[in-house]
C-alpha positions as semicolon CSV with decimal commas, in nm:
position;residue;x (nm);y (nm);z (nm)
1;M;11,967;8,010;11,083
2;E;11,785;7,868;10,771
3;L;11,931;8,017;10,486
4;F;11,732;7,857;10,233
5;S;11,453;7,676;10,365
6;Y;11,225;7,968;10,297
7;G;11,131;7,925;10,644
8;V;11,027;7,620;10,687
9;P;11,161;7,451;10,955
10;S;11,066;7,113;10,922
11;R;11,243;6,922;10,644
12;P;11,132;6,590;10,649
13;N;11,301;6,452;10,370
14;I;11,644;6,586;10,383
15;A;11,777;6,243;10,393
16;M;11,743;6,239;10,043
17;Y;11,987;6,484;9,997
18;Q;12,271;6,342;9,797
19;G;12,574;6,616;9,823
20;S;12,898;6,575;10,021
21;Q;12,852;6,440;10,381
22;L;13,196;6,549;10,435
23;L;13,119;6,822;10,686
24;K;12,799;6,685;10,874
25;P;12,957;6,712;11,195
26;L;12,993;7,064;11,167
27;S;12,646;7,080;11,037
28;R;12,534;6,905;11,376
29;A;12,774;7,152;11,594
30;V;12,593;7,456;11,429
31;G;12,252;7,308;11,432
32;L;12,233;7,376;11,055
33;P;12,088;7,097;10,758
34;I;12,387;6,964;10,582
35;D;12,282;7,132;10,231
36;Q;12,320;7,483;10,387
37;V;12,644;7,414;10,578
38;N;12,766;7,267;10,199
39;F;12,655;7,583;10,034
40;T;12,816;7,853;10,239
41;C;13,147;7,645;10,256
42;S;13,125;7,602;9,908
43;M;13,083;8,027;9,873
44;L;13,408;8,064;10,086
45;M;13,563;7,790;9,901
46;S;13,471;8,020;9,585
47;L;13,600;8,329;9,724
48;I;13,941;8,171;9,770
49;A;13,963;8,041;9,420
50;S;13,843;8,426;9,315
51;V;14,113;8,590;9,445
52;I;14,351;8,292;9,335
53;L;14,196;8,358;8,964
54;R;14,272;8,754;8,980
55;L;14,619;8,723;9,110
56;S;14,782;8,406;8,956
57;F;14,569;8,375;8,622
58;H;14,574;8,719;8,560
59;P;14,425;8,814;8,179
60;S;14,786;9,023;8,109
61;H;14,995;8,711;8,133
62;T;14,716;8,415;8,113
63;T;14,523;8,293;7,798
64;A;14,172;8,299;7,799
65;T;14,171;7,914;7,736
66;V;14,326;7,848;8,064
67;R;14,062;8,107;8,245
68;H;13,809;7,912;8,102
69;I;13,937;7,581;8,229
70;Y;14,014;7,710;8,556
71;C;13,633;7,859;8,610
72;V;13,485;7,538;8,473
73;A;13,730;7,274;8,681
74;I;13,653;7,489;8,986
75;G;13,277;7,542;8,915
76;L;13,224;7,131;8,872
77;T;13,421;7,071;9,172
78;I;13,204;7,279;9,360
79;G;12,892;7,175;9,182
80;V;12,947;6,792;9,295
81;F;13,032;6,880;9,618
82;C;12,712;7,017;9,665
83;W;12,504;6,782;9,439
84;G;12,697;6,436;9,463
85;G;12,933;6,254;9,314
86;L;12,925;6,210;8,911
87;F;12,946;5,825;8,962
88;Y;12,685;5,737;9,185
89;C;12,440;6,038;9,164
90;R;12,215;6,142;8,866
91;R;12,152;6,478;9,002
92;S;12,509;6,614;8,893
93;W;12,457;6,432;8,537
94;N;12,107;6,609;8,524
95;V;12,276;6,931;8,485
96;I;12,574;6,788;8,254
97;L;12,329;6,668;8,070
98;F;12,105;6,993;8,034
99;V;12,410;7,205;7,939
100;L;12,501;6,927;7,663
101;G;12,129;6,933;7,540
102;C;12,159;7,336;7,512
103;Y;12,489;7,299;7,329
104;M;12,347;7,051;7,075
105;L;12,053;7,289;6,993
106;L;12,287;7,596;6,954
107;R;12,478;7,408;6,671
108;T;12,196;7,226;6,511
109;V;11,900;7,468;6,494
110;G;11,920;7,791;6,293
111;P;11,951;8,144;6,454
112;Q;11,564;8,240;6,309
113;H;11,392;7,981;6,576
114;I;11,704;7,946;6,831
115;Q;11,533;8,126;7,086
116;K;11,211;7,941;7,077
117;V;11,344;7,586;7,061
118;V;11,578;7,689;7,364
119;F;11,352;7,791;7,553
120;V;11,061;7,533;7,534
121;Y;11,404;7,267;7,605
122;S;11,522;7,506;7,905
123;M;11,171;7,530;8,076
124;A;11,093;7,182;8,016
125;Y;11,388;7,034;8,173
126;L;11,355;7,263;8,441
127;T;10,990;7,162;8,466
128;V;11,109;6,818;8,574
129;L;11,299;6,917;8,793
130;H;11,108;7,128;9,007
131;W;10,849;6,860;8,995
132;Y;11,055;6,592;9,123
133;R;11,167;6,871;9,390
134;L;10,834;6,924;9,485
135;K;10,730;6,524;9,503
136;S;11,089;6,419;9,686
137;Y;11,161;6,708;9,934
138;G;10,824;6,896;9,998
139;V;11,030;7,201;10,098
140;Y;11,292;7,394;9,940
141;V;11,628;7,211;9,953
142;L;11,951;7,331;9,791
143;D;11,988;7,069;9,507
144;I;12,061;7,099;9,108
145;S;11,702;7,299;9,080
146;G;11,843;7,606;9,196
147;P;12,162;7,628;8,972
148;V;11,951;7,522;8,683
149;M;11,740;7,799;8,742
150;V;11,991;8,037;8,659
151;M;12,154;7,834;8,392
152;T;11,798;7,833;8,231
153;Q;11,822;8,225;8,223
154;K;12,155;8,212;8,104
155;M;12,074;7,989;7,848
156;T;11,810;8,158;7,713
157;T;11,925;8,475;7,715
158;L;12,208;8,378;7,520
159;A;11,982;8,225;7,242
160;F;11,783;8,579;7,200
161;N;12,118;8,734;7,184
162;I;12,217;8,475;6,914
163;H;11,888;8,535;6,734
164;D;11,942;8,876;6,750
165;G;12,299;8,913;6,613
166;L;12,275;8,632;6,333
167;A;11,903;8,670;6,253
168;Q;11,810;9,009;6,281
169;T;11,950;9,375;6,132
170;E;12,070;9,633;6,324
171;E;11,763;9,864;6,238
172;Q;11,559;9,620;6,373
173;L;11,740;9,583;6,750
174;S;11,736;9,853;7,044
175;P;12,020;10,009;7,166
176;E;12,043;9,744;7,465
177;C;11,991;9,427;7,210
178;R;12,235;9,539;6,991
179;K;12,522;9,597;7,285
180;H;12,425;9,245;7,380
181;A;12,397;9,069;7,040
182;V;12,595;8,782;6,981
183;R;12,754;8,751;6,620
184;K;12,883;8,369;6,628
185;I;12,795;8,024;6,811
186;P;13,039;8,030;7,126
187;P;13,334;7,746;7,138
188;P;13,266;7,476;7,347
189;I;13,503;7,608;7,620
190;E;13,364;7,953;7,655
191;F;13,008;7,836;7,674
192;A;13,089;7,573;7,930
193;S;13,279;7,839;8,101
194;Y;12,971;8,076;8,049
195;L;12,699;7,839;8,226
196;L;12,956;7,647;8,467
197;N;13,175;7,900;8,626
198;F;13,233;7,864;8,967
199;Q;13,153;8,223;9,013
200;T;12,752;8,164;8,958
201;I;12,743;7,820;8,957
202;L;12,503;7,808;9,277
203;C;12,304;8,052;9,279
204;G;12,381;8,336;8,992
205;P;12,374;8,582;8,911
206;C;12,269;8,572;8,550
207;S;12,510;8,748;8,363
208;Q;12,489;8,854;7,977
209;Y;12,749;8,638;7,760
210;N;12,934;8,920;7,609
211;D;13,015;9,071;7,935
212;Y;13,128;8,767;8,072
213;I;13,348;8,681;7,758
214;D;13,483;9,054;7,796
215;Y;13,581;8,985;8,179
216;I;13,748;8,645;8,061
217;E;13,952;8,836;7,778
218;G;14,025;9,138;7,977
219;R;13,833;9,378;7,772
220;S;13,595;9,446;8,044
221;L;13,864;9,676;8,211
222;Q;13,995;9,814;7,903
223;S;13,639;9,920;7,766
224;R;13,547;10,118;8,075
225;S;13,898;10,206;8,171
226;P;13,946;10,594;8,130
227;T;14,296;10,526;8,125
228;A;14,304;10,272;7,832
229;N;14,239;10,487;7,551
230;G;14,175;10,231;7,321
231;S;14,504;10,046;7,380
232;T;14,528;9,701;7,472
233;F;14,499;9,569;7,799
234;K;14,855;9,491;7,852
235;D;14,942;9,868;7,787
236;V;14,695;9,996;8,081
237;P;14,958;10,029;8,340
238;S;14,910;9,807;8,643
239;S;14,871;10,101;8,882
240;K;14,537;10,235;8,678
241;E;14,350;9,900;8,667
242;P;14,070;9,914;8,920
243;S;14,063;9,725;9,214
244;P;13,789;9,522;9,382
245;V;13,950;9,516;9,705
246;R;13,749;9,825;9,851
247;A;13,407;9,707;9,693
248;V;13,512;9,347;9,824
249;M;13,539;9,449;10,184
250;E;13,254;9,641;10,204
251;K;13,038;9,387;10,065
252;L;13,188;9,166;10,281
253;G;13,081;9,359;10,601
254;I;12,718;9,387;10,480
255;V;12,717;8,980;10,476
256;L;12,838;8,983;10,843
257;V;12,558;9,198;10,942
258;L;12,336;8,959;10,743
259;V;12,454;8,695;10,912
260;F;12,401;8,859;11,270
261;V;12,038;8,886;11,117
262;N;11,994;8,541;11,044
263;L;12,126;8,422;11,351
264;K;12,008;8,646;11,593
265;L;11,689;8,801;11,471
266;L;11,534;8,581;11,187
267;P;11,466;8,304;11,525
268;L;11,249;8,595;11,688
269;F;10,991;8,593;11,405
270;P;10,966;8,242;11,301
271;M;10,754;8,249;10,964
272;E;10,596;7,929;11,036
273;Y;10,422;8,070;11,350
274;I;10,175;8,251;11,128
275;R;10,040;7,899;11,055
276;E;9,950;7,856;11,433
277;E;9,608;7,855;11,556
278;K;9,737;8,120;11,833
279;F;9,848;8,384;11,580
280;L;9,498;8,295;11,335
281;M;9,254;8,303;11,632
282;N;9,435;8,540;11,957
283;T;9,624;8,785;11,736
284;G;9,429;9,094;11,633
285;F;9,479;9,251;11,297
286;I;9,746;9,534;11,400
287;G;9,951;9,231;11,583
288;K;9,895;9,043;11,257
289;T;10,044;9,290;11,019
290;T;10,326;9,409;11,241
291;Y;10,428;9,032;11,272
292;I;10,440;8,992;10,933
293;L;10,579;9,281;10,844
294;C;10,864;9,197;11,077
295;A;10,880;8,842;10,956
296;T;10,934;8,921;10,623
297;T;11,145;9,161;10,677
298;V;11,411;8,937;10,884
299;T;11,349;8,643;10,627
300;R;11,500;8,854;10,340
301;A;11,817;8,840;10,486
302;K;11,839;8,512;10,381
303;Y;11,836;8,602;10,029
304;Y;12,043;8,895;10,056
305;F;12,324;8,698;10,218
306;A;12,339;8,445;9,923
307;W;12,312;8,730;9,672
308;V;12,554;8,958;9,804
309;M;12,813;8,656;9,885
310;A;12,762;8,574;9,512
311;D;12,849;8,925;9,423
312;V;13,141;8,921;9,639
313;V;13,288;8,581;9,464
314;C;13,212;8,767;9,132
315;N;13,396;9,092;9,250
316;A;13,675;8,943;9,369
317;S;13,739;8,738;9,076
318;G;13,750;9,097;8,879
319;F;13,423;9,042;8,730
320;G;13,163;9,289;8,795
321;F;13,333;9,605;8,730
322;N;13,108;9,892;8,526
323;G;13,318;10,212;8,488
324;Y;13,321;10,499;8,705
325;N;13,092;10,740;8,887
326;E;13,082;11,113;8,835
327;D;13,309;11,186;9,115
328;G;13,552;10,897;8,986
329;T;13,493;10,628;9,242
330;E;13,472;10,272;9,045
331;R;13,171;10,089;9,042
332;W;13,149;9,708;9,076
333;D;12,784;9,656;9,016
334;L;12,772;9,507;8,686
335;V;12,637;9,151;8,819
336;Q;12,506;9,305;9,115
337;T;12,177;9,122;9,248
338;V;12,001;9,324;9,493
339;H;12,007;9,681;9,603
340;I;11,930;9,617;9,972
341;A;11,848;9,980;10,080
342;R;11,679;10,084;9,810
343;F;11,477;9,795;9,800
344;E;11,395;9,831;10,229
345;F;11,354;10,215;10,206
346;S;11,130;10,220;9,848
347;L;10,890;10,464;9,791
348;S;10,698;10,260;9,528
349;W;10,641;9,896;9,385
350;R;10,799;9,990;9,097
351;D;11,118;10,079;9,292
352;S;11,122;9,800;9,502
353;L;11,102;9,563;9,175
354;A;11,370;9,736;9,001
355;S;11,621;9,660;9,347
356;W;11,521;9,321;9,411
357;N;11,697;9,029;9,216
358;T;11,804;9,278;8,962
359;Q;11,937;9,042;8,694
360;T;11,648;8,825;8,708
361;M;11,422;9,152;8,631
362;V;11,676;9,245;8,322
363;W;11,594;8,850;8,218
364;L;11,255;8,857;8,282
365;R;11,182;9,204;8,112
366;M;11,404;9,095;7,798
367;I;11,264;8,748;7,761
368;A;10,912;8,798;7,858
369;Y;10,813;9,155;7,903
370;E;10,948;9,350;7,581
371;R;10,924;9,069;7,352
372;A;10,541;8,933;7,428
373;P;10,287;9,042;7,167
374;C;9,984;9,122;7,463
375;M;9,937;9,090;7,811
376;K;10,304;9,176;7,917
377;T;10,291;9,214;8,289
378;F;10,036;8,894;8,333
379;L;10,290;8,656;8,114
380;T;10,609;8,819;8,290
381;Y;10,488;8,743;8,621
382;L;10,318;8,387;8,500
383;L;10,700;8,367;8,348
384;S;10,873;8,455;8,692
385;A;10,636;8,173;8,893
386;Y;10,653;7,894;8,651
387;W;11,029;7,977;8,682
388;H;11,047;7,935;9,048
389;G;10,885;7,618;9,058
390;F;10,534;7,460;9,168
391;F;10,515;7,561;9,555
392;P;10,162;7,738;9,529
393;G;10,267;8,025;9,753
394;Y;10,453;8,117;9,454
395;Y;10,165;8,163;9,247
396;L;9,979;8,363;9,530
397;T;10,287;8,625;9,558
398;F;10,313;8,655;9,196
399;G;9,946;8,697;9,101
400;A;9,887;8,958;9,340
401;G;10,236;9,123;9,254
402;A;10,066;9,121;8,873
403;L;9,793;9,320;9,023
404;V;9,951;9,567;9,264
405;T;10,152;9,672;8,938
406;I;9,837;9,737;8,764
407;A;9,680;9,932;9,062
408;A;10,005;10,115;9,167
409;R;10,006;10,244;8,829
410;N;9,668;10,401;8,905
411;V;9,748;10,543;9,235
412;R;10,053;10,718;9,092
413;R;9,859;10,868;8,778
414;S;9,557;10,958;8,994
415;I;9,687;11,049;9,349
416;R;10,054;11,162;9,303
417;P;9,954;11,502;9,130
418;V;9,702;11,601;9,410
419;F;10,025;11,599;9,672
420;Q;10,274;11,792;9,411
421;K;10,159;12,167;9,526
422;S;10,412;12,215;9,795
423;R;10,717;12,077;9,985
424;T;10,503;11,961;10,256
425;M;10,271;11,775;10,055
426;V;10,542;11,611;9,867
427;L;10,691;11,487;10,201
428;L;10,374;11,373;10,334
429;Y;10,302;11,173;9,998
430;H;10,664;10,990;10,019
431;V;10,577;10,908;10,353
432;M;10,241;10,742;10,303
433;T;10,381;10,546;9,987
434;F;10,662;10,473;10,211
435;L;10,431;10,318;10,455
436;A;10,192;10,164;10,217
437;C;10,482;10,013;10,020
438;R;10,630;9,818;10,345
439;L;10,257;9,711;10,381
440;V;10,195;9,566;10,044
441;V;10,560;9,449;10,036
442;A;10,494;9,218;10,351
443;Y;10,143;9,102;10,253
444;V;10,213;9,004;9,907
445;T;10,518;8,824;9,971
446;F;10,491;8,579;10,265
447;P;10,305;8,323;10,072
448;F;10,640;8,310;9,866
449;M;10,808;8,198;10,217
450;L;10,569;8,027;10,326
451;L;10,488;7,829;10,037
452;S;10,186;7,669;10,091
453;F;9,863;7,735;9,938
454;W;9,560;7,713;10,228
455;P;9,775;7,838;10,512
456;S;9,819;8,146;10,312
457;I;9,449;8,185;10,251
458;Q;9,378;8,129;10,617
459;I;9,577;8,411;10,713
460;Y;9,465;8,648;10,407
461;K;9,134;8,586;10,529
462;S;9,192;8,650;10,902
463;M;9,305;9,017;10,736
464;Y;9,009;9,046;10,569
465;F;9,156;9,049;10,206
466;Y;9,257;9,425;10,291
467;I;9,536;9,477;10,031
468;H;9,339;9,287;9,771
469;I;9,051;9,490;9,851
470;A;9,256;9,793;9,814
471;I;9,379;9,658;9,466
472;L;9,072;9,635;9,321
473;L;8,935;9,965;9,430
474;A;9,285;10,125;9,309
475;T;9,240;9,949;8,983
476;F;8,836;10,006;8,908
477;I;8,731;10,273;9,127
478;L;9,008;10,527;9,179
479;P;9,034;10,631;8,800
480;V;8,651;10,710;8,826
481;V;8,650;10,889;9,142
482;L;8,954;11,101;9,077
483;P;9,064;11,055;8,701
484;P;9,428;11,151;8,633
485;P;9,523;11,472;8,486
486;K;9,483;11,483;8,107
487;P;9,846;11,546;7,905
488;G;9,966;11,833;7,909
489;S;9,712;11,988;8,212
490;T;9,828;12,224;8,473
491;T;9,838;11,976;8,727
492;E;10,072;11,740;8,552
493;N;10,282;11,999;8,459
494;S;10,316;12,081;8,805
495;A;10,373;11,725;8,913
496;S;10,644;11,699;8,655
497;Q;10,811;12,007;8,750
498;S;10,816;11,910;9,138
499;S;10,954;11,560;9,013
500;R;11,253;11,709;8,829
501;M;11,306;11,962;9,154
502;K;11,323;11,617;9,355
């Protein structure tokens, strides 16, 4: 199981990894690289620390400062374990210097320009780390670039929230921006806890600053609990406090399934196989399509494992409660990163994006899409690719993703109304969009997992660039051949009514 090698089994420079070597015997015993073993064990340690935080440092009898200190101390301990000791490893110091630099900017730059300055500083710092990773390892390795990616999200989000809270009027803000606006510069301990807490230090998720502080101070349960009725947190009976036990156990069950997929199914469909001449020359179009579909599906289990485990850690500490469903059941999805079933069974490209790495999608929408003056889709995908790093496969994936987004809108506008005349036609449309979405997701994302440019281009060439051609046809030809219904037309009203019935 290669949880974080993005499908690249050859890791020639892994010896440069400076994290703890304490678990090297375990690494040899299970056949996993030491960085992956350290990560998995760190997540298990974080889970234990989460239970201790919720039970022994509950906000009803522990001050917020103590909880902040606990989260930072455990977070730094886990970080040093994975990155290397502070006394001999400059990579751990890179994280500390990044945090200190960001806080100095918050204290010295005015709220009118803080969001721009922090964004440039964070992305520049991340650029150096990504370039070093590319040159030093040549493949994805669990180093500090991953945590700094999440910290960059948090830091830029906080800077924009401070700008909204201190430099904008209430009338200038959307309801969402008004909700997350920060009205003061955070004190040092709150700032350090937000960026370095053990729940999210390794792989996220990115959370809103106000949500995290509400959680630390106990207001998150109070404000979302129907039993609180405006009383203080200590006045709410403990028997009424939402418990994360059920959510944690359900998500741990999903983690076990993902471990099985990684151990048993992933080796059956190695991503590296699509580089080989046998695959390129001796496998037919249907065979290539089927294999890439299977390989990308099982490879996603690596990401699911990390994200669901991070969600488990957050929930076990009491972080992530998001109110109640209509039937009264508790929701623990405030910081949930992925909706696996929704993604795997999505009926459109838009639904797939909305279910994958959701907290990053929120960040991209807030930082890029809603604030860009023009070319919103292109700039959002460009930022996403650049934030991920400099492996060429990223840019092939996000470049194609931007084109798919535009093409999918045209398909929905032109073709969907044709299939809204009966329930049978609607069902047929859903089957078609489900199959098309699976093919597009596999075709677009395999370069992200393969990382390399020319091998990805060779594979696309052997498959006749069929999705790229379909994208161009849907973008430029489809609206001419099958114009979408005009607003207010009978066809559009019928489609809208069918959608509401669904």
